[in-house]
Structures are given as structure tokens and as C-alpha cells.
C-alpha positions as CSV (number, residue, x, y, z in Angstrom):
1,X,0.0,0.0,-0.1
2,X,1.4,3.4,-0.9
3,X,1.3,5.9,1.9
4,X,-0.2,9.0,3.2
5,X,2.7,11.1,4.1
6,X,5.0,8.3,5.2
7,X,2.5,6.3,7.0
8,X,1.2,3.0,5.8
9,X,-1.1,4.2,2.9
10,X,-2.7,6.9,4.8
11,X,-6.4,5.8,4.5
12,X,-6.8,7.1,1.0
13,X,-9.6,5.5,-1.0
14,X,-8.1,6.1,-4.4
15,X,-4.5,5.1,-4.3
16,X,-3.1,3.1,-7.4
17,X,-0.6,1.4,-5.0
18,X,-3.3,-0.2,-2.9
19,X,-1.9,-3.9,-2.3
20,X,-0.3,-6.5,-4.2
21,X,-3.6,-7.9,-5.3
22,X,-5.1,-4.7,-5.6
23,X,-8.4,-6.1,-4.1
24,X,-8.8,-3.7,-1.2
25,X,-7.4,-0.4,0.1
26,X,-6.9,1.1,3.5
27,X,-8.3,4.3,4.8
28,X,-6.9,6.1,7.9
29,X,-8.5,8.9,9.8
30,X,-7.0,12.4,9.1
31,X,-7.3,15.9,10.7
32,X,-9.5,16.9,7.9
33,X,-11.9,13.9,8.3
34,X,-11.8,13.9,12.1
35,X,-15.1,14.3,14.0
36,X,-15.4,17.9,15.4
37,X,-16.4,16.3,18.7
38,X,-14.7,14.1,21.1
39,X,-16.1,12.8,24.5
40,X,-18.1,15.2,26.7
41,X,-18.9,17.4,23.7
42,X,-15.5,19.1,23.6
43,X,-13.9,20.1,20.3
44,X,-11.4,17.3,19.3
45,X,-9.5,18.8,16.5
46,X,-8.8,22.6,16.6
47,X,-6.8,24.8,14.3
48,X,-3.6,26.0,15.7
49,X,-2.7,28.1,12.7
50,X,-3.5,31.5,14.2
51,X,-1.3,34.1,16.0
52,X,2.1,33.0,15.5
53,X,5.3,35.0,15.6
54,X,8.1,34.7,12.9
55,X,11.7,35.6,12.5
56,X,13.7,35.1,9.3
57,X,17.2,34.1,10.3
58,X,18.6,32.3,13.4
59,X,18.2,33.6,17.0
60,X,20.1,32.2,20.0
61,X,18.0,31.3,22.9
62,X,14.7,31.6,20.9
63,X,13.5,28.2,22.3
64,X,13.3,29.7,25.9
65,X,10.0,31.2,27.1
66,X,11.8,34.2,28.4
67,X,13.2,35.1,24.9
68,X,12.0,38.7,23.8
69,X,10.2,38.1,20.6
70,X,8.2,41.5,20.6
71,X,9.8,42.7,17.4
72,X,8.9,39.4,15.4
73,X,6.4,39.5,12.8
74,X,2.8,38.3,13.5
75,X,1.3,35.8,11.0
76,X,-1.1,32.9,10.6
77,X,-0.1,29.6,9.2
78,X,0.4,28.0,6.6
79,X,3.4,30.2,5.8
80,X,6.3,29.9,3.2
81,X,9.0,32.4,3.8
82,X,11.0,31.5,0.5
83,X,8.2,33.0,-1.6
84,X,8.4,36.5,0.1
85,X,10.4,39.4,-1.1
86,X,13.9,39.1,0.2
87,X,14.5,41.4,3.2
88,X,18.2,42.2,2.5
89,X,17.7,43.8,-1.1
90,X,15.4,45.3,-3.3
91,X,15.4,45.4,-7.2
92,X,14.1,47.3,-10.0
93,X,14.0,44.7,-12.8
94,X,13.2,47.1,-15.5
95,X,12.2,45.0,-18.5
96,X,14.1,41.9,-17.4
97,X,11.1,39.8,-16.4
98,X,9.6,40.4,-19.8
99,X,12.1,37.7,-20.9
100,X,10.8,34.4,-19.5
101,X,14.5,32.8,-19.7
102,X,16.5,35.6,-18.5
103,X,17.3,34.0,-15.2
104,X,18.2,30.6,-16.8
105,X,22.1,30.6,-17.6
106,X,21.8,28.9,-20.9
107,X,23.3,31.4,-23.6
108,X,21.0,34.3,-23.2
109,X,20.2,36.3,-26.2
110,X,22.7,39.4,-26.3
111,X,19.7,41.7,-26.9
112,X,18.1,40.7,-23.6
113,X,18.8,43.1,-20.6
114,X,21.1,42.0,-17.9
115,X,19.3,40.1,-15.3
116,X,19.4,41.7,-11.8
117,X,20.8,39.8,-9.0
118,X,17.6,40.0,-7.0
119,X,13.9,40.1,-8.1
120,X,11.5,39.7,-5.3
121,X,12.2,36.3,-3.7
122,X,14.7,35.3,-6.3
123,X,18.4,35.6,-5.7
124,X,20.6,34.4,-8.4
125,X,23.8,34.4,-6.4
126,X,22.7,33.5,-2.9
127,X,20.3,30.6,-3.8
128,X,22.3,27.5,-2.8
129,X,20.4,25.3,-5.3
130,X,20.0,27.9,-8.0
131,X,17.7,26.9,-10.8
132,X,16.7,23.7,-8.9
133,X,14.7,25.7,-6.3
134,X,13.8,28.6,-8.9
135,X,16.7,30.7,-7.4
136,X,14.9,31.0,-4.1
137,X,16.7,31.1,-0.7
138,X,16.2,28.9,2.2
139,X,18.1,29.3,5.4
140,X,16.8,29.2,8.9
141,X,13.5,30.6,10.3
142,X,12.0,30.5,13.8
143,X,8.2,30.4,14.8
144,X,6.9,31.0,18.2
145,X,3.4,30.9,19.7
146,X,2.1,32.1,23.2
147,X,-1.1,30.4,24.3
148,X,-3.0,29.6,27.5
149,X,-3.8,26.0,28.5
150,X,-7.5,26.8,28.9
151,X,-7.7,27.7,25.2
152,X,-7.1,24.2,24.4
153,X,-8.3,21.8,27.1
154,X,-11.6,23.1,28.5
155,X,-11.6,20.5,31.2
156,X,-9.1,18.8,33.7
157,X,-7.7,15.4,32.5
158,X,-7.6,16.4,28.9
159,X,-4.8,14.9,26.7
160,X,-3.3,17.5,24.3
161,X,-1.6,16.7,21.1
162,X,0.1,19.0,18.5
163,X,0.2,17.8,15.0
164,X,2.0,19.4,12.0
165,X,0.9,18.4,8.6
166,X,4.3,19.4,7.1
167,X,7.3,21.6,7.7
168,X,10.1,22.1,5.3
169,X,12.4,21.0,6.8
170,X,14.6,19.8,9.7
171,X,12.2,21.1,12.4
172,X,13.1,21.2,16.1
173,X,10.2,21.8,18.4
174,X,10.3,23.0,22.1
175,X,7.4,23.7,24.5
176,X,8.2,26.0,27.6
177,X,11.8,25.3,26.9
178,X,11.6,21.5,26.8
179,X,12.9,20.0,23.4
180,X,9.9,17.6,22.3
181,X,11.9,16.4,19.2
182,X,13.4,16.7,15.7
183,X,11.8,15.9,12.5
184,X,13.8,16.1,9.2
185,X,11.4,15.1,6.6
186,X,9.8,18.1,4.8
187,X,6.5,16.4,3.6
188,X,5.4,14.1,6.3
189,X,3.2,14.8,9.3
190,X,4.3,14.4,12.9
191,X,2.9,15.1,16.2
192,X,3.9,15.6,19.9
193,X,2.2,15.1,23.3
194,X,2.1,18.5,25.1
195,X,0.3,17.3,28.2
196,X,3.2,16.8,30.5
197,X,4.7,20.0,29.9
198,X,1.8,22.5,29.7
199,X,1.6,25.1,32.4
200,X,-1.9,24.9,33.6
201,X,-2.2,28.3,35.3
202,X,0.1,30.5,32.9
203,X,1.1,31.2,29.4
204,X,2.8,28.5,27.3
205,X,5.3,29.2,24.7
206,X,5.9,27.0,21.7
207,X,9.0,27.5,19.5
208,X,9.8,25.8,16.2
209,X,13.2,26.3,14.5
210,X,13.3,25.4,10.9
211,X,16.5,24.8,8.9
212,X,16.2,24.8,5.1
213,X,19.9,25.3,4.6
214,X,22.1,23.5,2.0
215,X,21.4,21.8,-1.2
216,X,18.6,19.6,-0.4
217,X,16.0,19.8,-3.2
218,X,15.6,19.4,-7.1
219,X,12.5,21.5,-7.2
220,X,10.9,24.5,-5.4
221,X,10.5,23.3,-2.0
222,X,9.4,26.3,0.0
223,X,10.5,27.1,3.5
224,X,8.7,27.0,7.0
225,X,5.5,25.7,8.4
226,X,3.7,25.6,5.1
227,X,0.9,23.3,6.1
228,X,-1.7,23.3,8.7
229,X,-1.2,22.6,12.5
230,X,-3.7,21.1,14.8
231,X,-4.5,20.5,18.4
232,X,-6.2,17.4,19.2
233,X,-7.9,17.2,22.6
234,X,-9.2,14.0,24.1
235,X,-9.6,12.3,27.4
236,X,-7.1,9.7,28.5
237,X,-8.8,6.6,26.8
238,X,-8.7,7.8,23.1
239,X,-8.3,6.7,19.5
240,X,-4.6,7.5,18.9
241,X,-3.4,9.4,15.8
242,X,-4.2,7.6,12.5
243,X,-5.8,4.8,14.8
244,X,-8.6,3.9,12.5
245,X,-8.2,1.8,9.3
246,X,-11.0,1.0,6.9
247,X,-10.7,-1.6,4.1
248,X,-13.2,-2.9,1.7
249,X,-12.3,-6.7,1.4
250,X,-15.7,-7.5,-0.3
251,X,-17.2,-5.2,-3.0
252,X,-20.3,-6.3,-5.0
253,X,-23.4,-5.3,-6.6
254,X,-25.6,-6.7,-3.8
255,X,-23.4,-6.8,-0.7
256,X,-20.2,-5.0,0.2
257,X,-18.2,-5.1,3.5
258,X,-16.4,-2.3,5.3
259,X,-13.6,-3.7,7.6
260,X,-12.9,-1.1,10.4
261,X,-9.9,-1.8,12.6
262,X,-9.6,0.7,15.6
263,X,-6.7,1.1,18.1
264,X,-7.8,2.3,21.6
265,X,-5.0,3.6,23.7
266,X,-5.1,4.3,27.6
267,X,-2.9,7.1,28.7
268,X,-4.5,7.4,32.1
269,X,-3.3,5.8,35.4
270,X,-6.2,3.3,35.7
271,X,-7.3,0.3,33.6
272,X,-10.4,1.0,31.6
273,X,-13.1,-1.4,30.1
274,X,-13.6,0.1,26.7
275,X,-15.6,-1.1,23.6
276,X,-15.7,0.2,20.0
277,X,-18.9,1.1,18.2
278,X,-18.8,1.8,14.4
279,X,-21.7,3.3,12.3
280,X,-21.4,3.5,8.6
281,X,-23.3,6.5,7.2
282,X,-24.1,7.2,3.5
283,X,-23.7,10.4,1.6
284,X,-26.8,11.8,3.1
285,X,-25.7,11.0,6.7
286,X,-28.0,8.3,7.1
287,X,-26.8,5.2,9.2
288,X,-26.9,2.0,6.9
289,X,-25.2,-0.3,9.4
290,X,-23.9,-0.5,12.9
291,X,-21.7,-3.0,14.8
292,X,-20.1,-3.1,18.1
293,X,-17.0,-4.9,19.3
294,X,-16.8,-6.8,22.6
295,X,-15.4,-4.6,25.6
296,X,-11.8,-4.9,26.2
297,X,-9.8,-4.1,29.4
298,X,-7.1,-1.7,28.4
299,X,-4.4,-1.2,30.9
300,X,-2.4,2.2,31.5
301,X,0.1,2.7,28.7
302,X,-1.3,-0.1,26.7
303,X,-3.3,-0.1,23.2
304,X,-5.9,-2.5,22.4
305,X,-7.4,-3.3,18.9
306,X,-10.8,-3.9,17.8
307,X,-11.7,-5.2,14.2
308,X,-15.3,-5.0,12.9
309,X,-17.0,-6.0,9.6
310,X,-19.9,-4.0,8.6
311,X,-22.0,-5.3,5.7
312,X,-23.8,-2.9,3.5
313,X,-26.5,-3.8,1.0
314,X,-26.5,-2.3,-2.5
315,X,-23.5,0.0,-1.7
316,X,-22.9,2.9,-4.2
317,X,-19.5,2.0,-5.5
318,X,-16.8,4.8,-5.9
319,X,-15.4,5.5,-9.4
320,X,-13.9,8.6,-11.1
321,X,-17.3,9.4,-12.7
322,X,-19.3,8.6,-9.7
323,X,-17.2,9.3,-6.5
324,X,-19.6,8.1,-3.9
325,X,-18.3,8.2,-0.3
326,X,-19.4,6.7,3.0
327,X,-18.4,7.8,6.4
328,X,-17.3,5.3,9.2
329,X,-18.1,6.9,12.5
330,X,-16.0,5.2,15.2
331,X,-16.9,5.7,18.8
332,X,-14.9,4.5,22.0
333,X,-17.3,3.9,25.0
334,X,-16.4,3.6,28.6
335,X,-19.0,2.9,31.2
336,X,-21.6,3.4,28.4
337,X,-20.4,6.9,27.7
338,X,-18.7,8.0,24.5
339,X,-15.3,9.2,25.3
340,X,-13.9,9.7,21.8
341,X,-15.2,9.9,18.2
342,X,-13.3,9.8,14.9
343,X,-14.9,9.9,11.4
344,X,-13.3,8.5,8.4
345,X,-14.6,8.9,4.7
346,X,-14.1,6.0,2.4
347,X,-15.4,4.5,-0.8
348,X,-16.5,0.9,-1.8
349,X,-14.5,-0.1,-4.7
350,X,-12.2,-2.9,-5.9
351,X,-8.7,-2.4,-7.5
352,X,-7.3,-5.6,-8.9
353,X,-4.5,-5.3,-11.6
354,X,-2.1,-7.7,-13.1
355,X,-0.4,-8.4,-16.3
356,X,-3.2,-10.3,-17.8
357,X,-6.2,-7.9,-17.2
358,X,-4.3,-4.8,-16.5
359,X,-6.2,-2.4,-14.1
360,X,-9.7,-3.0,-13.1
361,X,-11.8,-0.6,-11.0
362,X,-15.0,-2.4,-9.8
363,X,-14.4,-5.0,-12.5
364,X,-14.3,-2.5,-15.4
365,X,-10.9,-2.0,-17.3
366,X,-9.5,1.6,-16.7
367,X,-6.7,3.3,-18.8
368,X,-4.8,5.3,-16.4
369,X,-4.4,9.0,-17.8
370,X,-2.0,10.5,-15.0
371,X,0.2,13.5,-14.3
372,X,3.1,14.2,-12.0
373,X,2.1,16.9,-9.7
374,X,4.4,18.7,-7.3
375,X,3.2,20.4,-4.1
376,X,3.6,24.1,-4.9
377,X,1.0,26.5,-6.0
378,X,2.7,29.0,-8.1
379,X,2.8,32.6,-6.7
380,X,1.6,31.2,-3.5
381,X,4.8,29.1,-3.1
382,X,4.4,26.0,-0.8
383,X,1.5,27.4,1.2
384,X,-1.2,24.7,1.2
385,X,-4.9,25.7,1.5
386,X,-7.9,23.5,1.0
387,X,-9.2,25.6,-1.8
388,X,-6.0,25.6,-3.7
389,X,-5.6,21.9,-3.5
390,X,-9.2,21.3,-4.6
391,X,-8.8,23.7,-7.6
392,X,-5.7,21.8,-8.6
393,X,-7.8,18.6,-8.9
394,X,-10.5,20.3,-10.6
395,X,-8.3,21.7,-13.3
396,X,-6.7,18.2,-13.8
397,X,-10.1,16.5,-14.2
398,X,-11.3,19.2,-16.6
399,X,-8.1,18.6,-18.7
400,X,-8.9,14.8,-18.9
401,X,-6.7,13.3,-16.2
402,X,-8.0,10.6,-14.0
403,X,-4.9,10.0,-11.7
404,X,-2.2,12.0,-9.9
405,X,1.3,10.8,-9.1
406,X,2.4,13.0,-6.1
407,X,5.9,13.8,-7.4
408,X,7.8,13.1,-5.3
409,X,6.5,13.3,-1.8
410,X,3.4,12.7,0.4
411,X,0.8,15.4,-0.4
412,X,-1.4,17.3,2.0
413,X,-4.5,15.7,3.5
414,X,-6.5,18.4,1.7
415,X,-5.4,17.1,-1.7
416,X,-6.2,13.5,-0.9
417,X,-9.6,14.5,0.5
418,X,-10.2,16.5,-2.8
419,X,-9.3,13.4,-4.9
420,X,-11.8,11.2,-2.9
421,X,-14.6,13.8,-3.4
422,X,-13.9,14.7,-7.1
423,X,-12.9,11.1,-8.4
424,X,-9.2,11.1,-8.9
425,X,-6.9,7.9,-8.6
426,X,-3.6,8.7,-6.6
427,X,-0.2,7.2,-6.5
428,X,1.0,8.5,-3.2
429,X,4.9,8.8,-3.2
430,X,7.1,8.6,-0.2
431,X,10.2,10.3,-1.6
432,X,12.7,9.8,-4.6
433,X,15.8,10.0,-2.5
434,X,16.6,6.8,-0.5
435,X,19.9,5.7,0.8
436,X,21.6,7.4,-2.3
437,X,21.2,11.1,-2.6
438,X,20.7,13.5,-5.5
439,X,21.9,16.5,-3.6
440,X,24.3,16.4,-0.6
441,X,21.9,17.7,1.8
442,X,18.6,15.9,0.8
443,X,16.7,13.4,2.8
444,X,19.2,10.6,2.1
445,X,21.3,12.2,4.8
446,X,18.5,11.0,7.4
447,X,17.3,8.0,5.4
448,X,18.9,5.3,7.5
449,X,17.7,6.5,10.8
450,X,14.4,7.8,9.8
451,X,12.9,5.9,6.8
452,X,11.0,3.3,9.1
453,X,9.5,5.9,11.4
454,X,8.4,8.0,8.4
455,X,6.9,5.2,6.6
456,X,5.2,3.3,9.5
457,X,2.3,4.3,11.9
458,X,3.8,4.6,15.2
459,X,2.5,6.1,18.4
460,X,3.8,7.0,21.9
461,X,2.4,8.2,25.2
462,X,5.5,10.4,26.0
463,X,5.8,13.9,25.1
464,X,9.6,13.6,24.1
465,X,8.9,10.9,21.4
466,X,6.8,12.0,18.4
467,X,3.5,10.4,17.5
468,X,3.9,9.4,13.9
């Protein structure tokens, strides 16, 4: 199964790399698909994008809460500093930009004007990767955010998790001066448990140092926290990050089956008797089937797994022309009370392919008409917004494409969700640099240590270990 941002397949309904047999695919719950309510009616997933402070350049001691950041710029995420005008120089390009190839050092026409060194965010001399990154400049940037614990929790005993959809790249994260961890991959999501290090009575300071130095890319990468950030607030008994997997092992005209596997973690101090209830809802929000797993005793620090098969009669099958989607609402109950809820969208469809029949979608042959799609959005740089990702899919569909290869990295959850809704197949790539690099500072530097964590779905109850 190909993956959603380094995790095993990332739940996406429409990936071309589903399984060796191609008969079923895996869906995993994502921030975009998560239910807005957890137990006790609290908001489960909350945007953490608003009210950050930013400094371009390095800053000694900026990880400490006492650091004076009053002169830093206020902004909201997502943010890409590489697409912004460079602060150290201005340019009057005259007529230079009338010539589309003026910055490409390949025998320019003598009649062309001399290209200026700096045009907006482009610097022909200080860009370490030159044309490979569109002559933009990376370097180091810092982000800080001040927030009160009450803004996130709402009640005692809450478990607080911070999730980054993507940071380019080499991100170090601190909360109240405690180093939570380091994440090198620029396109995979990662999360940290904030709970043990929050100040319940005062202001908390989160600091992120992003290092986009060196020759690390062969295309425009952007710089900074360029995807969304989220706080997940739950009780101690919870569905961990990417803890719901939906497969469709049986797809037919009369009867289809959704198999929902759910992990239940206990981060509390006492054992809990918990059970999982799953309801499948159709496109109109009507319940079409419900199943409940037997109760399990989950000890502190342990994770239990429940698997349920939910049959659906006369299911509307997903295809590129009719992208019918269902929703699996997964609830965890303790003492008869719902303590956590996650929803996962998915589609019923079969995806067999081999050398004899080619690729079949729901038993029908399909000719794949695909395009390689990078993550950037033109003058927006790497900034990833839901509407810009959706528009990209709309344009490709209108042009006759039925599939996307995410060249060459895991895309945003918003792009994958748009492909689900609009009817687009996806080949979701992990990276194109492995243990052998293509530039001296690319992901190959970290591959041996990080590939397994970046490709696998792992979790931890400790704050200093990332939740992948």
C-alpha cells in the first residue's frame, strides 16, 4: 500500500498502489476527516494556525519562554518564507522579467537586458540550489506561539496533542523550553504530546526552528511551516493518531463489506473497560449499518485493537465518474459513555490489476491517464490551502486526467480529500531519495535513521517521542 505522508497508505480510498492483489485499500483517519467532537462534547481537533510570531534568520535562545520576541512579525499559518520578497535587497527589474528565460544561465540572447541579482524572492547568487529551487533562498527561520492552556483543554484530565501536517524542513520543536523532538522530513506529518509540559495556570510558549539550509532539493520546496497545524484534545482513553483503518475486502453489486480496525489507547493511570462502536453513514448522513465490538480491558500505557466487519447492501460504488463516499463513525465508549469519536470517509471499490487484465476498477478496465504533480501553488509558493488543492484537482479533471502521481512526496490531507470527493486516482509517493542522494543535503542524509518511522504508523504516550 502506498502511503499518506510516510504512514502506511494513509487511508486514502483512491491510491493506485493499494495492495499486491489490488483487491482492497486502506483508509486512515486524518485531521480533515476527524469528527469535530470528542467525548463530553469538547472540540476534538482545533486549528492551531492563528497568532504565530516569525523571524527569518537564526536566533540564539529563541527556544526559551523568556526570549524577547516582541519585534517578531505576527502571522497565521500556513506560511512559506521563500516566496516572500527578500529582506536584504530590493530590485528594479526594468524589463528583465519580460524575458521568461532571463534567469536561466543558458546562452542568453545578447539583446536581452542583464538580469538583476535579486527580483522579489529570487536571488541568482545566494540561492544555494540555483535553478533547482527557482533561485529562491532557504536558510533558517523561527516560529513562536504564546497560548494559554485553557484555550485548548476546556476541562481537567484532557490529553493535548500538537500535529504538524508538514514543515520544510529539519524542524526542532520546544514547549516551555523542553525539546519535544526533531523531524527532518519536509513532507510528512508528525505530532507531539504536549500534556506533561503545559503550564495549567499561565502562558505556554511553543517554539519551532526550521532549517532549510544547504542543497537539499531539485525543485521549489518552500520554507517553513507551510501546511496546517492542529491541536487534538481528548480524554485519557482515546483513539490515537491515525488509529482507524478502513478496508473494503468485499465489493459487490448486492453486498459489500467495510472492515474497520480501531486502536484504543489508555494514557490514564487506571485500567479501563472500553468497547468500540462503528456506524457506517451514507452520503446523506443516514446510518446504513452499525456494529459493536466486545469490551476489552485496556491497561495504562497499553493499546487495544478492535476489528469489525460491517456489511452494506447495494452500496454505491466509488469510481472516477461517480465518486460515492461513505463515512465510518468510530466511537470509543467507557461505562456506556462516548469518550472519543473519529470519522473516516471511504469508498467501496475494488482495485485488482495484473499483467493479464491490466487495471480494473470495480471489475471494469481503466486506462490510467496520469500527471506528475508537485506540491507548490505558483505565486503562493508551498502554502497549502484546502481550496487551492481542490482547484488543482478540478483543473486536472477538466483537462482529462484521472490520476495523480504525487511527485515526489506525500501530499497534503486536503489534496487527498479532494481526490476522494472529485474522483481522482492517486499514486502517493514517499520520496525519490533513499539511501543514495541526488543532492548532498537531501533526505538521503537521514534515510537510514528515519525511513522506518516516516513510513510506519507508530505512536507513543510520551511527550519527548513523536507520535507518527
